[in-house]
N, C-alpha and C positions, 0 to 999 in steps of 0.2 A: 596166600593161604587162610584161614580161619582167623577169629578174636581169640581162639587160644592160645597162639602162638605167644605165650608170655617174652618180655624182652627189658633189655635194661634200658630201657631210653626214657630217658629224663633227664631236665641238666645234672651235671655233674661238677669235679674239680683239679688243683696243681704244684706247684714244685718251688724247690730251693737250691741252693746251688754245690756242684762240686763238678761244675763242667759239662753237665748237662741243661745243664737249668738258664746256663747262657749267662748268669752275673749274681750276686748276690741279693741280699733286700729283708727278705723276711721268711717266716715261717706259711709253705705253698706259694711264694714269689712264681711267679708265672713266667716263662719264656715266652713270649709271641710271636716271634720271627718264624717265618718257613723255615723246611730244613732247605739245605744248598742246593738240592737235585728238583727244586718245584718249578713245574712251568711258569714263566712268567705271563701269561694271557686268560684269560674267560672273563665271564660275565657275573657280576655282581650279586651276588642274590641279595632279594629286595625281601624287605620284612614288614608285613604290616602291622599297625599302631598296636594291635593286640597283642603281639608279642616282640615290641619293637624294645631293644638290647636297654638296658638301664645302669646308672652307675652303683658302686659300694656309697653306702648311707655315709652320709658327716659322720664323726664320733662328737658323743654326746658332750655336751659343754662340760666345763671342767666343774666338778660336784654333783655334777644331777645324779638323782636316785638311778638305780639299774634296775632294770623291773626283773625278779625271779622267779621261775617258775616251778610247779610241783609236774615230779616224771608223769607224764602222759596227758598234763593238758597243756593245751595248744595255745593258749590265753598267754603265757609266764616264760620267762628266762628262766635257764637253773640257777642254783644255788652257789655260792660261791665255794664249798663245799664238794660241787660235782665233780672233781678231778684235777689229777693233776694239770697247773698253767702247763699251756704249750708250749714245747721245748725246741728252737731252732736246730733243724738235724739236717744232714744232707744225705737226698736220695743215694739208693746204691747207685752202682754203674751201668744197671740193668738196660737203660733204655738208650743209652748211646751203642751197648754193643751188638745190641739181640736185631738182628736182621730177621721179617718177617716171612716167612714161605712165600713162593708165588702163588702155591694152589692150596691153602688151608685145609686141611681136612680133619675129620673128628676126631677127638683127642683120646686117645689110651687112658681112662682116668682111675681104671683099675688092673694089677699086673695082668699079662695074658696068662693062659693056661700055661702050666709047666715053668713060669718064669720061680726065678729063688731069690730070696733076699740079697742077694748078692749082685744080681742083676736089675733091681730096681733103683733107682734113684734113690738117695738119702733125703729125706726135706730138707731146705736150708733153717738154719738157726731160726730167721724171720718167720716160716710158713709155719712154723713149729709154735711159736710165742702165737701167731696171731690163730689158728687153728684152736688152741687153747683158748682163746677170748671168745671166738666163737661156739665152741662149748657152752662156755657160759649164758650166751648173748640169746641162742636159737631156741630153748624153752620159753623165752620170754621175750620172743622177736616182733610181737601187735606192740607191746610197752616201747620196747627202743625206737620202734617206728615211729610212734604218735612224741615221741620225747623227741625224738631226732626231726621234726617236723615241729614243733614246739622251740627248739633253738632256732631253727633256720629262719623262720618266718618272725620270731620278735627280735631277734641281733639284728636279721636283716629283712626288713617288712619291703622292700623293693623286690626283692625276688619274689616274690609271692605271683607277680604278673605273668611270670613265666611258666606257672602251673595251673593246672584247669581248675574252674568256678567249685567244681565239685570234688574235692580232693579220694571223694571213694574211690574215683575211677581211677585214679593215682596210687592210691594203697601204698604197697609197700615197693613199687616198682623200682624209683631210683635208691635206697638203703638196699634194697636186694641186690642190686647191679653193682655197689660199690665192695658190700660182702662177699659175694662169689668169685668179684675179678682179684679182692684183697687174697681172698682163700688158696685160690690159683695163683698164684703168683710164681709158682717154680713152676709153671705148664706155658714154658715161652710162647709154642709153634704157636697154639690156638690163641692164648690169651691177648700177642700183640697184633694179628691180625681182627679179633673183636674187637679190640679196645678203638683200633685206628679206625673200624666202621662204623664202632659208638659215636667216637669222634665228631666222626664227618655229618652223622645223622643228626647228632644235639644242634646244630647250625640251623636247623628250620625252627627253632623253637628259644632264636635268639640270643643264645648261650654265647658268651663271649669269653675268653682268657680270665678278667680280672671279674669275674663270677664264683669261678673255682676254691678259691680262699674258703668266702663261706662254707660251703658244701664240707670242706676237709674241717676246719674247726669244729663243727656242730656235728659230726662226724664222732669224730677223737673224744669230743663233747659228751655224747651218748651212749659211745660202747665203754668211757670209762666210768660213767655211773650204772651203766645194769650190768657190768664183770667188774665191779668192785675190790670182790673177792680175792680175784688176782691179779690186776690192775697193780703194776706199777712202772717206772720210769724206762724200764727194759723194753717191756710190753708197748707201750707207748711208740717208743723209737723205733721198737720195728711196724708197728702200722702206717707212722707219718713217713717211712720209708716206702713201704708198699705205696701207699696213697700217693706218694709224689711221682711214684713212678707211674703209677696207673693215670694220673692227669699230664704229666708229661706228652704221653703217647698220646692221648687224644686231643690233647691243645695241639699239637706238632699235626697232625693231621688233617683238624680243621683248618687250619692255617694254608696248609697245602691243598686242601682243596678250595676253599678260597680262588685261589688263582685259577681253577680251570672250570668250576660250577656254580649255577646260585644254589642258594641253602633251597629252594624249594620251586615247582612250576607249576603256575594254574595249569587245569586240565576241565574239557568242556564233556557232562557226560553226552555223548551221541547216538547209545543204543540202551537198552535195561530190556533184557529178557527174563522174565520170571518163568525158569524150568520145574521148580514145582512151588508148592505157598509159603515156603522160608528157604529157598536157593535163588540166586541172580546173578546173573550175566551181565558184567554191566563193561561196556565199552568208554572209554574215554578219551578225546583228541590234544596232550599235549602241546601247550603255548608256545613251546620252543622246541626244539628236537630233543629227545631223551634217549641216550643209549645204555643199553644195560644188555645181558647174557640171558639166554633160554636157562631157566633154573631159580634163576632170581628173583626178590619179592622188595616192595617197596612200602613206605609208612604212609598213609591213607587219611586227610582231615577233610570232615563234611562241612557246610556254611551252619549246620544248625548244631555243632557240639564244639565251640573254636576251642585250639590246643588240645583237643584230644586226637590222639594217633593210633591207629592199628594198622599191622602188618598182614599185607598180601601177596600172595604171589603171582606172576605172571601168567596167565594163562596161555601164551602163545610166545613163539618164538620173534625174534623181533622182523617187523612187519613192514612191506615198503610203503605202505600210507600211513606210517607214523603211529598207525593207533596201537591201543592199549586194553588187555583183557583180562576184568578179575572173575574171580568165582568165589559170591559173598554168600554164606550162609550167616541165618539174624539169627542170634544167640540168645536165650533169655537173657536180660540184662544188659545184652548188649546195645549201647547208646549206638556205637557207628556201624556194627551191621545189623539193625533195623531199620536204620535212616535208608543206607546205603539199598537193601533190598523193598522197604517199607514206602519212601518218602522219594528218592531221588527217581527223577524224571529228564529225559534228554534236555539239554539246554542247560541244564543247572550246572556251577562251576564248584570241584572241589581244587585239593592241592595234595601235590603229590612231593614226599621226600625225596632222597637216592637211591638209586635200586644199591641193595646188599646184598651178600648170599654167595655160598661157594660152592652150590649144587650144582655146577657146572660140566657140560661133556668135555673129554681131554679128547680131541682128536687128532693127539698124535702118536694112541693106540689103539690097537684093532680090538680090545677089550671086548665082548659081551658086555650089554646092560641089562641090569635087572632092578626094575621100577614098582617099587610097592607107594601105593594110593591110598587113602585109604578118607572116603566122605570129599568134599571139596580138594582136597589132597591132590586129587588127581589133577589140578588146574597145571603144575608144575611137571607134574608127568607129561603130560600131553604135551608143553612147549617143547620139554627135551625129545619127544617122539618129531616133533615140527622140527628139531634143530639136527637132528640125525639125519633126516630126509635134506634138509636144506646143502648141506655137505656132501650130498652125492655118498655116504657110507653105506655100506652091505652089509655091519657088522650085528652080528645076533642081537635084537632087543626084545626082554620078554617086561611085558607088563601085569601085574597082580592089581587090579580092581578091586576094594575090598570096601566092603557096603553091609549094614546092618538088616536094608532088606531091598527085595527089586527099586522100588521107590525109592530108596536113596542111590540106585544106579544113573542120576540124572544125566550122567553126557557118558554112556553106555555107545549109544547110537554112532556118536562120533568117532569116538574107538574104536570101533568093530569096522567104520570105513576107513582109514588110516590102517587098519589090517588088512582091509582087503586092496588099499591101494601098493604095500609096502611088503612083497615076501617075506624080506626077515625080521617082518613085525607080528608078534605074538601076545593076542590081549584075551585074561583068563580074568572072569568077575566069579569072586569068592564072597559069596552071602550070608551071615550066620546064620541067619533063625533057618534056611535052608539048610544046608550041609554041616550046620552045628561046628563048624569047625572054623577057630579065627583065622585073619589072614597070618601071622608069624608060622601057624602050623601047616597051612597050604603051602609055604614057600620050603619047609623041611619034606615035604612030602613031593613036592618037585624038581628036589637038588639033585644032582651036587652041581651046588654056583661058583667052586672054587675060580674059574676060570672067568668072571666076571668082575662085573664094577656094579655097586648096588647102589643106590637112591631111594631113599625114604620121603612120603610127604604126608602128614594128616596130624592127628590128633598126639601130643606130645606121648600116651601113655600107649600107643600103638606104635611110635617111635621106637621108645624104651623096650617092647620084647619084640620088636621087628629086628634090633641092635643085635639085641641078643641071639634069635634064631638064627641071622645070617653070620653072625661069628661059631656060633656053634654047628653049622652047615660046610665050616669050610672058608669063607672069605676074610681076608684079614684086615685090623680094623683100619686101615690106614686106604682099605680101597671100597668104603663104606661112607658116605656123603647124605649129610639130611643139615638142615639150616636151624632145627631146635638149636642151639648149642648150649643156651643157658640155662634151660629146663635140663639137658640132659646131665650136666655139669653139676646144676645144684643138688640133682639125684645119686649123684655120685658116677655115675658111668662116662 
């Protein structure tokens, strides 16, 4: 999809011991062995020199003066009064007892209509403390982010190479990832699957288990500085437990994935079709087999902007020739998208991260599919249609293709050809400027949809309003799928 898909995609952190970490040690000591059910085969991921793994820095000589930053100054480390010293705490049993769902779906963050207080699970004590800290730091999120990176890069300068040279492209992604995951520590159904995908995805950065403690220490340092009014030992203990849980899930997922797949793939651009002045269909050939499912997405890095990865959905179901296609729209200040649209040519080499996402078709049911695609979000919708066709299904598929103008319907001819070939497929173009009706409003007008499974792909705002429209039209939340999970969780949806 577009670069508008926000991600918690950047190096992150790990655990202490209560049976989940595999041994004692210290604060955030990682357990690096893979789970016992890991399959013992597969290629080792190749890491280029630009993101080679690095070790923890050696401790400063005895008596050496320690640098101390002021809040927001990335050149210094924090004063000694930045917050309580880290305490050695054990993680909650969450990581060892939760089994991720086979097919994770969109979480219900708000109580459904008609829910009562008695039917809504109460937040855990740790979640209450974590959210209290979040209330303090949210109004000063920019300062917290600056201070967090100040601590990280001064205390652990060896980790700087894992990040892009220009940190404005990184912004608050890493910190937002950590805070969002911690805030929703009780939402295990989605959180575990999400963190496992995140841990697998972080392999492409060269992130290793021993890197995680540094991030955890700096996270606690930044929070204690900017939530000082409410911060105490009990709150710190809650954050340590939450972070330990988050980290261990990610580490275990990365360790298991290392036995099965490379950290990233090389891929050669073999076709570049400029559909509009700012939209291109880019087709690549991976250097080795690349397994994925229709509806999923991957991360992509160009040679022009090393260590800057952006997410794009696959624009087709798996093909017999192994080629992969992506629909890319150049967005203002979008380094990767502009490079792919305006600079990439056949013969260029890019890198691909592992596939991810749960917006896939359940072929064990015969429910109809209601698909909403906005802008280049039509790419994974097209892949889903092809997937249904390849499986020989004759289930009803209703596609709503949303665009602001006729010009934005760059792939409408492809969708109409699919409609002509498959009588079970219906395609409707919804153009804002003509009908003065946005995509969610059209969905309500053409309902009801209570017998359908829904799939949404497009800008985050469209997905948020689309989810609301689908819920009000009678589709249960657990039958609505999309992959902007972190954006919607942050928005409280």
